[in-house]
N, CA and C atoms as a LAMMPS dump frame, in Angstrom:
ITEM: TIMESTEP
0
ITEM: NUMBER OF ATOMS
273
ITEM: BOX BOUNDS ff ff ff
-5.0000000000000000e+02 5.0000000000000000e+02
-5.0000000000000000e+02 5.0000000000000000e+02
-5.0000000000000000e+02 5.0000000000000000e+02
ITEM: ATOMS id mol type element x y z
1 1 1 N 0.837 -1.186 0
2 1 2 C 0 0 0
3 1 3 C 0.878 1.244 0
4 2 1 N 0.632 2.133 -0.906
5 2 2 C 1.414 3.354 -1.037
6 2 3 C 0.756 4.499 -0.267
7 3 1 N 1.577 5.28 0.417
8 3 2 C 1.085 6.461 1.126
9 3 3 C 1.456 7.678 0.298
10 4 1 N 0.472 8.518 0.009
11 4 2 C 0.729 9.715 -0.78
12 4 3 C 1.152 10.862 0.122
13 5 1 N 2.279 11.452 -0.225
14 5 2 C 2.809 12.589 0.528
15 5 3 C 2.902 13.797 -0.393
16 6 1 N 3.002 14.954 0.205
17 6 2 C 3.164 16.207 -0.521
18 6 3 C 4.25 17.019 0.166
19 7 1 N 4.813 17.978 -0.552
20 7 2 C 5.731 18.936 0.045
21 7 3 C 4.98 20.243 0.228
22 8 1 N 4.972 20.73 1.469
23 8 2 C 4.331 22.002 1.797
24 8 3 C 5.411 23.003 2.19
25 9 1 N 5.102 24.289 1.985
26 9 2 C 6.02 25.365 2.356
27 9 3 C 5.369 26.235 3.42
28 10 1 N 6.146 26.586 4.432
29 10 2 C 5.697 27.485 5.489
30 10 3 C 6.658 28.668 5.56
31 11 1 N 6.128 29.881 5.682
32 11 2 C 6.976 31.04 5.905
33 11 3 C 7.43 31.041 7.357
34 12 1 N 8.67 31.426 7.573
35 12 2 C 9.246 31.486 8.916
36 12 3 C 9.118 32.909 9.435
37 13 1 N 8.363 33.12 10.499
38 13 2 C 8.251 34.47 11.044
39 13 3 C 9.563 34.877 11.727
40 14 1 N 9.897 36.13 11.635
41 14 2 C 11.091 36.624 12.321
42 14 3 C 10.682 36.896 13.77
43 15 1 N 10.744 35.834 14.546
44 15 2 C 10.315 35.844 15.939
45 15 3 C 11.163 34.818 16.687
46 16 1 N 11.52 35.118 17.928
47 16 2 C 12.364 34.201 18.694
48 16 3 C 11.747 32.815 18.825
49 17 1 N 10.463 32.762 19.134
50 17 2 C 9.764 31.504 19.359
51 17 3 C 8.432 31.54 18.631
52 18 1 N 8.091 30.465 17.939
53 18 2 C 6.826 30.405 17.211
54 18 3 C 6.428 28.952 17.003
55 19 1 N 5.19 28.76 16.606
56 19 2 C 4.655 27.419 16.364
57 19 3 C 4.064 27.348 14.963
58 20 1 N 4.061 26.147 14.401
59 20 2 C 3.453 25.895 13.098
60 20 3 C 2.585 24.647 13.215
61 21 1 N 1.371 24.73 12.71
62 21 2 C 0.473 23.575 12.622
63 21 3 C 0.78 22.837 11.329
64 22 1 N 1.01 21.542 11.443
65 22 2 C 1.266 20.728 10.251
66 22 3 C 0.814 19.306 10.546
67 23 1 N 0.616 18.501 9.503
68 23 2 C 0.2 17.122 9.735
69 23 3 C 1.214 16.359 10.593
70 24 1 N 0.692 15.494 11.437
71 24 2 C 1.503 14.688 12.354
72 24 3 C 2.621 13.965 11.606
73 25 1 N 3.78 13.921 12.227
74 25 2 C 4.971 13.223 11.719
75 25 3 C 5.531 13.824 10.439
76 26 1 N 5.253 15.104 10.181
77 26 2 C 5.817 15.764 9.002
78 26 3 C 7.346 15.75 9.09
79 27 1 N 7.987 15.596 7.937
80 27 2 C 9.449 15.56 7.874
81 27 3 C 9.962 16.919 7.402
82 28 1 N 10.806 17.555 8.219
83 28 2 C 11.386 18.85 7.865
84 28 3 C 12.483 18.603 6.845
85 29 1 N 12.364 19.251 5.665
86 29 2 C 13.264 18.962 4.559
87 29 3 C 14.333 20.013 4.319
88 30 1 N 13.93 21.299 4.303
89 30 2 C 14.831 22.319 3.762
90 30 3 C 14.448 23.686 4.283
91 31 1 N 15.445 24.512 4.547
92 31 2 C 15.243 25.902 4.95
93 31 3 C 16.02 26.773 3.971
94 32 1 N 15.376 27.836 3.471
95 32 2 C 16.041 28.757 2.546
96 32 3 C 15.25 30.056 2.485
97 33 1 N 15.806 31.009 1.776
98 33 2 C 15.128 32.277 1.536
99 33 3 C 14.483 32.224 0.159
100 34 1 N 13.235 32.629 0.076
101 34 2 C 12.549 32.761 -1.199
102 34 3 C 11.904 34.134 -1.231
103 35 1 N 12.312 34.96 -2.184
104 35 2 C 11.785 36.325 -2.306
105 35 3 C 11.947 37.101 -1.004
106 36 1 N 13.137 37 -0.401
107 36 2 C 13.469 37.726 0.838
108 36 3 C 12.607 37.328 2.026
109 37 1 N 12.105 36.094 2.036
110 37 2 C 11.349 35.556 3.161
111 37 3 C 11.946 34.192 3.51
112 38 1 N 12.193 33.954 4.791
113 38 2 C 12.658 32.642 5.217
114 38 3 C 11.531 31.637 5.087
115 39 1 N 11.839 30.463 4.53
116 39 2 C 10.813 29.437 4.3
117 39 3 C 11.322 28.081 4.773
118 40 1 N 10.353 27.253 5.173
119 40 2 C 10.605 25.88 5.603
120 40 3 C 9.773 24.964 4.716
121 41 1 N 10.439 24.008 4.046
122 41 2 C 9.737 23.017 3.234
123 41 3 C 9.656 21.723 4.019
124 42 1 N 8.475 21.109 3.966
125 42 2 C 8.167 19.969 4.811
126 42 3 C 7.433 18.911 3.984
127 43 1 N 7.824 17.634 4.143
128 43 2 C 7.08 16.545 3.499
129 43 3 C 6.007 16.083 4.468
130 44 1 N 4.752 16.086 3.987
131 44 2 C 3.612 15.757 4.846
132 44 3 C 2.742 14.691 4.191
133 45 1 N 2.001 14.003 5.031
134 45 2 C 0.893 13.158 4.581
135 45 3 C -0.349 13.971 4.93
136 46 1 N -0.986 14.594 3.927
137 46 2 C -2.032 15.59 4.189
138 46 3 C -3.221 15.103 5.007
139 47 1 N -3.559 13.824 4.918
140 47 2 C -4.762 13.366 5.618
141 47 3 C -4.512 12.973 7.072
142 48 1 N -3.287 13.162 7.561
143 48 2 C -3.008 12.886 8.981
144 48 3 C -3.519 14.028 9.85
145 49 1 N -3.792 13.717 11.106
146 49 2 C -4.24 14.738 12.056
147 49 3 C -3.169 15.825 12.194
148 50 1 N -3.613 17.035 12.463
149 50 2 C -2.696 18.151 12.618
150 50 3 C -2.074 18.135 14.012
151 51 1 N -0.843 18.622 14.096
152 51 2 C -0.163 18.794 15.373
153 51 3 C 0.561 20.135 15.35
154 52 1 N 0.865 20.637 16.529
155 52 2 C 1.589 21.898 16.656
156 52 3 C 3.051 21.592 16.914
157 53 1 N 3.926 22.154 16.08
158 53 2 C 5.373 21.989 16.254
159 53 3 C 5.931 23.345 16.69
160 54 1 N 6.885 23.318 17.622
161 54 2 C 7.421 24.534 18.217
162 54 3 C 8.864 24.756 17.767
163 55 1 N 9.147 26.003 17.373
164 55 2 C 10.439 26.354 16.804
165 55 3 C 11.045 27.557 17.507
166 56 1 N 12.368 27.669 17.378
167 56 2 C 13.119 28.819 17.867
168 56 3 C 13.966 29.35 16.712
169 57 1 N 14.002 30.65 16.576
170 57 2 C 14.808 31.29 15.549
171 57 3 C 15.831 32.17 16.252
172 58 1 N 17.092 31.964 15.949
173 58 2 C 18.15 32.714 16.612
174 58 3 C 19.135 33.258 15.583
175 59 1 N 19.653 34.42 15.886
176 59 2 C 20.726 34.992 15.086
177 59 3 C 22.063 34.435 15.539
178 60 1 N 23.073 34.579 14.708
179 60 2 C 24.416 34.13 15.079
180 60 3 C 24.857 34.855 16.344
181 61 1 N 25.452 34.113 17.272
182 61 2 C 25.939 34.684 18.511
183 61 3 C 24.91 34.76 19.624
184 62 1 N 23.658 34.354 19.357
185 62 2 C 22.614 34.392 20.37
186 62 3 C 22.528 33.048 21.083
187 63 1 N 22.054 33.071 22.325
188 63 2 C 21.934 31.848 23.123
189 63 3 C 20.891 30.907 22.531
190 64 1 N 21.19 29.608 22.615
191 64 2 C 20.248 28.586 22.172
192 64 3 C 20.384 27.378 23.094
193 65 1 N 19.279 26.771 23.428
194 65 2 C 19.277 25.588 24.276
195 65 3 C 19.939 24.414 23.554
196 66 1 N 20.62 23.574 24.32
197 66 2 C 21.181 22.352 23.74
198 66 3 C 20.117 21.278 23.593
199 67 1 N 18.926 21.558 24.112
200 67 2 C 17.827 20.596 24.101
201 67 3 C 16.882 20.863 22.925
202 68 1 N 17.453 21.063 21.731
203 68 2 C 16.648 21.305 20.54
204 68 3 C 17.402 20.766 19.325
205 69 1 N 16.696 20.668 18.209
206 69 2 C 17.279 20.095 16.996
207 69 3 C 17.466 21.185 15.942
208 70 1 N 18.659 21.259 15.393
209 70 2 C 18.945 22.206 14.312
210 70 3 C 18.187 21.789 13.063
211 71 1 N 17.522 22.76 12.419
212 71 2 C 16.756 22.475 11.207
213 71 3 C 17.463 23.052 9.991
214 72 1 N 17.952 24.294 10.078
215 72 2 C 18.632 24.917 8.955
216 72 3 C 18.847 26.396 9.206
217 73 1 N 19.529 27.043 8.278
218 73 2 C 19.83 28.474 8.386
219 73 3 C 19.462 29.169 7.088
220 74 1 N 19.202 30.476 7.204
221 74 2 C 18.932 31.273 6.009
222 74 3 C 19.393 32.701 6.253
223 75 1 N 19.602 33.427 5.155
224 75 2 C 20.072 34.806 5.228
225 75 3 C 19.036 35.75 4.628
226 76 1 N 19.001 36.951 5.168
227 76 2 C 18.14 38.009 4.647
228 76 3 C 18.967 39.265 4.406
229 77 1 N 18.432 40.148 3.618
230 77 2 C 19.036 41.458 3.345
231 77 3 C 20.455 41.305 2.797
232 78 1 N 20.573 40.436 1.788
233 78 2 C 21.86 40.248 1.125
234 78 3 C 22.917 39.593 1.997
235 79 1 N 22.515 38.874 3.025
236 79 2 C 23.455 38.192 3.898
237 79 3 C 23.818 38.969 5.149
238 80 1 N 23.238 40.149 5.328
239 80 2 C 23.512 40.94 6.537
240 80 3 C 22.978 40.229 7.773
241 81 1 N 21.787 39.623 7.642
242 81 2 C 21.171 38.923 8.757
243 81 3 C 21.185 37.424 8.487
244 82 1 N 21.723 36.652 9.436
245 82 2 C 21.753 35.199 9.325
246 82 3 C 20.931 34.637 10.475
247 83 1 N 19.957 33.797 10.144
248 83 2 C 19.068 33.198 11.132
249 83 3 C 19.235 31.688 11.132
250 84 1 N 19.119 31.097 12.318
251 84 2 C 19.261 29.657 12.493
252 84 3 C 17.969 29.133 13.11
253 85 1 N 17.374 28.134 12.458
254 85 2 C 16.093 27.588 12.891
255 85 3 C 16.321 26.275 13.641
256 86 1 N 15.692 26.182 14.822
257 86 2 C 15.765 24.99 15.663
258 86 3 C 14.353 24.551 16.005
259 87 1 N 14.153 23.246 16.149
260 87 2 C 12.884 22.74 16.625
261 87 3 C 13.047 22.292 18.069
262 88 1 N 12.092 22.698 18.909
263 88 2 C 12.117 22.274 20.302
264 88 3 C 11.924 20.768 20.372
265 89 1 N 12.611 20.143 21.289
266 89 2 C 12.484 18.696 21.48
267 89 3 C 11.08 18.361 21.949
268 90 1 N 10.569 17.245 21.445
269 90 2 C 9.259 16.784 21.874
270 90 3 C 9.376 16.187 23.27
271 91 1 N 8.373 16.442 24.131
272 91 2 C 8.44 15.912 25.509
273 91 3 C 8.372 14.393 25.544
């Protein structure tokens, strides 16, 4: 039996801490800038129940907990600003 998946894109808000609703067990694939906006691409199974995933966005040199998973980095304003995206560990 084949499971159909899709790739979805979410914009990353420029905020220290934020949450995104996505289908359960979504796989985080890629972080990059598209049209001067940080984006997260995720492989999802659309018909799965939704869950809330919690993220932290930090600039270079800022404190970050060791209890989180690195997802990716992106630059804005021609590379002046570099942001690093982390996902909070699940309890």
